C-alpha positions in Angstrom: 154.3 -3.8 -5.3 153.0 -7.3 -4.4 151.2 -7.9 -1.2 151.6 -11.4 0.2 148.6 -12.7 2.2 149.2 -13.7 5.8 148.8 -17.2 7.2 145.6 -16.1 8.8 144.0 -15.0 5.5 145.2 -18.1 3.7 143.7 -20.3 6.5 140.4 -18.4 6.4 140.3 -18.6 2.6 140.9 -22.4 2.6 138.4 -23.1 5.3 135.6 -21.0 3.7 136.3 -22.3 0.2 136.1 -25.9 1.5 132.9 -25.2 3.4 131.3 -23.5 0.5 132.3 -26.3 -1.9 130.9 -28.9 0.5 127.7 -27.0 1.0 127.2 -26.6 -2.7 127.9 -30.2 -3.4 125.6 -31.4 -0.6 122.8 -29.1 -1.8 123.2 -30.1 -5.4 123.0 -33.8 -4.6 120.2 -33.6 -2.1 117.3 -35.9 -3.0 114.1 -34.3 -4.4 111.0 -35.9 -3.0 108.8 -34.4 -5.7 106.2 -33.3 -3.1 104.8 -29.8 -2.9 106.5 -29.2 0.4 110.2 -28.4 0.0 112.5 -29.5 2.9 114.9 -26.9 4.3 118.2 -26.8 2.4 121.6 -27.2 4.1 121.9 -23.4 4.0 118.5 -22.9 5.7 119.6 -25.3 8.4 122.9 -23.4 9.0 121.5 -19.9 8.9 118.6 -20.7 11.3 121.2 -20.8 14.0 121.8 -17.1 13.7 118.5 -16.6 15.4 119.3 -17.3 19.1 115.8 -16.6 20.4 112.3 -16.1 19.2 109.1 -15.9 21.2 106.3 -13.6 20.2 104.5 -14.3 23.5 107.3 -12.8 25.6 106.3 -9.3 26.5 109.8 -8.0 26.9 112.0 -9.6 24.2 110.5 -11.2 21.1 113.7 -12.2 19.2 117.5 -11.9 19.2 119.5 -12.5 16.1 123.3 -12.7 15.5 124.2 -10.3 12.7 127.2 -9.5 10.6 129.1 -10.1 7.4 132.4 -11.6 6.2 133.8 -10.4 2.9 137.1 -11.6 1.4 138.7 -9.9 -1.7 141.5 -10.8 -4.1 142.5 -8.0 -6.4 145.0 -7.8 -9.2 146.0 -4.6 -11.1 148.2 -4.4 -14.2 150.1 -1.5 -12.5 153.2 -2.1 -10.5 152.5 -5.9 -10.3 149.9 -5.2 -7.6 147.9 -8.1 -6.1 146.2 -8.2 -2.7 144.3 -10.9 -0.8 142.6 -9.4 2.3 139.6 -9.4 4.5 137.6 -6.6 3.2 134.9 -6.5 5.9 134.3 -8.5 9.0 131.5 -7.3 11.2 129.6 -9.0 14.1 126.8 -7.9 16.3 123.3 -8.6 17.4 119.7 -7.3 16.7 116.9 -7.7 19.2 113.1 -6.9 18.9 111.9 -5.7 22.3 108.5 -4.5 23.7 106.9 -5.5 20.3 107.7 -2.2 18.5 111.4 -1.5 19.2 114.5 -2.8 17.5 117.9 -2.5 19.1 120.9 -3.2 16.9 124.7 -3.1 17.6 127.5 -4.1 15.4 131.3 -3.7 15.3 133.9 -3.7 12.5 136.8 -6.1 13.1 140.1 -6.6 11.2 141.8 -9.8 12.4 145.1 -8.8 10.8 145.3 -5.4 12.4 146.3 -4.2 15.9 143.9 -3.6 17.4 141.5 -6.1 15.9 138.6 -3.8 16.8 138.3 -1.0 14.2 135.0 0.8 14.9 131.4 0.7 15.9 129.1 0.6 12.9 125.5 0.2 14.0 124.4 1.3 17.5 120.8 2.4 17.4 117.3 1.9 18.6 114.4 2.1 16.2 110.6 2.3 16.7 108.0 1.2 14.2 104.5 -0.2 14.1 104.2 -0.4 10.3 106.2 0.1 7.1 104.8 3.7 6.9 107.0 5.0 9.7 110.3 4.0 11.2 112.0 6.3 13.8 115.7 5.6 14.5 118.1 7.2 16.9 121.8 6.4 17.3 124.6 5.5 14.9 123.1 4.2 11.7 123.4 4.3 7.9 123.0 7.5 5.9 121.8 6.0 2.5 122.1 8.2 -0.6 123.2 7.6 -4.2 122.3 4.3 -5.8 125.3 2.3 -4.5 125.5 4.3 -1.2 121.9 3.3 -0.4 122.7 -0.4 -1.2 124.2 -2.6 1.6 127.6 -4.1 0.9 125.8 -7.4 1.4 123.7 -6.8 -1.7 125.9 -5.1 -4.2 125.7 -6.5 -7.7 129.2 -5.4 -8.7 131.9 -6.6 -6.3 132.5 -3.0 -5.2 130.6 0.3 -5.2 131.1 2.5 -8.3 133.6 5.3 -8.0 130.7 7.7 -8.3 129.5 6.7 -4.8 133.1 6.7 -3.6 133.4 10.4 -4.5 129.9 11.7 -3.8 128.7 9.5 -1.0 130.6 10.0 2.3 133.6 7.8 3.3 131.8 6.7 6.4 128.5 4.8 6.0 127.3 5.1 9.7 126.8 8.3 11.5 125.3 9.4 14.9 121.9 10.9 14.2 118.1 10.6 14.1 116.0 9.7 11.1 112.4 9.0 10.0 111.7 6.7 7.1 108.8 4.8 5.6 107.2 3.1 2.7 103.5 4.1 2.6 102.0 2.4 -0.4 104.2 2.9 -3.4 106.0 6.0 -1.9 109.4 5.9 -0.3 110.8 8.6 2.0 113.7 9.3 4.3 114.7 12.3 6.4 117.7 12.3 8.7 119.8 14.7 10.7 123.3 13.5 11.4 126.5 14.8 13.1 129.4 15.4 10.7 132.0 16.5 13.2 135.4 14.9 13.7 135.2 11.2 13.5 136.1 8.6 16.1 135.7 4.8 16.0 132.5 5.3 18.0 130.1 8.3 17.9 132.5 11.1 16.9 133.2 14.2 18.9 130.2 16.3 17.9 132.5 19.3 17.4 131.7 20.1 13.8 128.6 20.7 11.8 125.7 18.6 10.9 124.2 17.3 7.6 120.6 16.7 6.5 119.6 13.8 4.2 116.3 13.8 2.5 114.9 11.2 0.0 111.7 10.9 -1.8 110.9 8.0 -4.1 108.1 6.2 -5.9 107.8 2.6 -7.1 106.4 2.3 -10.6 106.5 -1.5 -10.6 102.8 -2.1 -11.0 102.4 0.3 -14.0 105.6 -1.0 -15.6 104.8 -4.7 -14.9 108.1 -5.2 -13.0 109.2 -6.6 -9.7 110.7 -3.2 -8.8 110.9 0.2 -10.4 111.9 2.8 -7.8 112.7 6.3 -8.9 114.3 8.3 -6.1 115.8 11.7 -5.5 118.4 12.2 -2.7 119.5 15.6 -1.4 122.1 16.2 1.2 122.9 19.5 2.8 126.2 19.3 4.6 127.1 22.2 6.9 130.5 23.6 5.9 133.0 23.1 8.8 136.7 22.5 8.7 136.3 20.0 11.6 134.0 17.7 9.7 135.9 14.5 9.1 133.0 12.0 9.0 132.0 13.5 5.6 133.4 14.6 2.2 133.9 18.3 1.7 130.7 18.6 -0.3 128.1 21.2 0.9 125.3 20.1 -1.3 124.8 16.7 -3.0 122.0 15.6 -5.3 121.4 12.1 -6.7 118.6 11.0 -9.1 118.6 7.2 -9.2 116.4 4.5 -10.7 116.3 0.8 -9.7 114.4 -1.4 -12.2 114.0 -5.2 -11.9 112.2 -7.8 -13.9 112.4 -11.6 -13.3 115.4 -12.2 -15.6 117.0 -8.7 -16.0 117.2 -5.2 -14.7 119.3 -2.1 -14.5 120.3 0.6 -12.0 121.2 4.2 -12.9 122.6 7.1 -10.9 123.0 10.8 -12.0 124.7 12.7 -9.2 126.5 15.9 -8.5 128.0 17.8 -5.6 129.2 21.4 -4.7 132.6 21.3 -3.0 134.1 23.6 -0.4 137.5 23.9 1.4 139.6 22.9 -1.7 137.2 20.2 -3.0 136.0 20.9 -6.5 132.4 20.7 -7.7 131.9 17.3 -9.4 129.2 15.3 -11.1 128.8 12.0 -12.8 126.6 9.2 -14.1 126.5 5.4 -13.5 124.7 2.8 -15.6 124.5 -0.8 -14.5 122.5 -3.4 -16.5 122.4 -7.0 -15.3 121.0 -10.3 -16.6 120.1 -13.5 -14.7 121.7 -16.3 -16.8 120.3 -19.0 -14.5 118.6 -18.9 -11.0 122.2 -18.8 -9.6 124.4 -17.1 -12.2 124.1 -13.4 -12.9 126.0 -11.2 -15.4 126.6 -7.6 -14.5 128.0 -4.6 -16.6 128.7 -1.1 -15.4 129.8 2.2 -16.9 130.8 5.1 -14.7 131.7 8.6 -15.9 132.8 11.6 -13.7 134.1 15.1 -14.2 135.2 17.8 -11.8 135.1 21.6 -12.4 138.7 22.1 -11.1 141.9 20.0 -11.2 142.3 17.1 -8.8 138.6 16.9 -7.8 138.1 13.2 -8.3 139.5 10.4 -6.1 140.4 6.9 -7.4 138.5 3.8 -6.4 139.8 1.6 -3.6 142.5 -0.4 -5.3 143.7 2.2 -7.8 144.1 4.5 -4.9 146.7 2.1 -3.4 149.0 2.5 -6.4 148.3 6.0 -7.6 148.9 8.9 -5.2 147.4 11.7 -7.2 143.9 12.7 -8.3 142.3 13.8 -11.5 139.5 15.7 -13.1 137.9 13.3 -15.6 137.2 9.6 -14.9 135.6 6.8 -16.8 135.3 3.1 -15.9 133.9 0.0 -17.6 133.1 -3.2 -15.5 132.0 -6.7 -16.5 131.3 -9.2 -13.7 129.7 -12.5 -12.9 128.0 -13.5 -9.7 127.2 -17.0 -8.3 124.5 -17.1 -5.7 124.8 -20.1 -3.5 122.3 -18.8 -1.0 121.1 -15.5 -2.4 123.0 -12.5 -1.0 123.7 -14.3 2.2 126.4 -16.5 0.4 127.7 -15.6 -3.0 130.9 -15.5 -5.1 131.6 -12.4 -7.2 134.2 -11.7 -9.8 134.7 -8.7 -12.1 137.1 -7.1 -14.6 137.3 -3.4 -15.0 139.1 -0.8 -17.1 139.6 2.6 -15.6 140.9 5.8 -17.1 141.7 9.1 -15.2 142.7 12.3 -16.9 144.9 14.7 -14.8 145.0 18.1 -16.3 147.3 19.4 -13.6 149.8 16.7 -14.5 150.8 16.1 -10.9 150.5 12.3 -10.5 146.9 11.5 -11.3 147.1 10.2 -14.8 146.1 6.5 -15.0 144.8 3.9 -17.5 144.7 0.3 -16.5 143.0 -3.0 -16.0 141.9 -4.6 -12.7 140.4 -8.0 -11.7 138.7 -8.5 -8.4 137.1 -11.6 -7.0 135.6 -12.2 -3.7 133.5 -14.2 -1.2 130.5 -12.6 0.4 128.8 -14.0 3.5 126.0 -12.2 5.4 123.9 -13.2 8.3 
């Protein structure tokens, strides 16, 4: 099944590709004065316009910034002649700092090719903080657990999250709730209480259970002479309730993950498992992702994912395989090789990757799959 992109997507693709090429060429040919002071790049000059207001002397509002992301994907699978060019994510909103210690953030998810264009509310919260040691947040905000689940889609090293996160992290990223988080010294912690009732595009109906997310971590960067070396444990207790649609049917989820980064290379790992309920099998898996910075702008990424479920049909496919295979399986493995080009860090980058996925379906009811996929995309964040 071949999906033909709409005129809108083609127009967006051409416009953004041209803009990026122009920006890259302009930046590459900009004169170098040789002085110690580096003049702002073209990207710096463009992105500065996302901050509409900044005045630390104003007692009421200190800053207001336009926030969001635009992500475009083109995917090809060697199954059923599948190819798809589509806007993966398009979010816009604003973030304000008020009364010195409060942050107010609101953002919506849009899909220009859909009817309606408005899809859902993502962020809608107020946060209070006076230092990195404590941040209190109330409203609809992210519930970060597992390695990829705690990484913003703006900052993923592979073009998409590993299937481990797709199965053990929840299908929604943003939930109504309250949380406390902080980074006192080398320690990291997070404690959140969220609603997991029936989902709506906004805050949900609060008619189901709740889930608790706790994280404790420590950064060993200094002792390992690295830029980052964070070892963290995530634990989720999800109240069993048939009305829960914000979350997966997993009552308990545990993730042990490690994020290590040197100047030229690094790796990320995740060992996770969950106890299912209501027809969802227990499942567990591991993800390994090394990467190497070939140049200041080019980065090579590799990833291996393995998962197994106790019972049949306990594992879901990843995003694009799920569009061509209707079943599920009980043993999954995936290998990924990718290349990233950072024009302006994670704010503007091109990503491409090839993966081979294999799913075993012991029940033999439509989940068997082995195949290649290639995905490339443009990522813009502000």
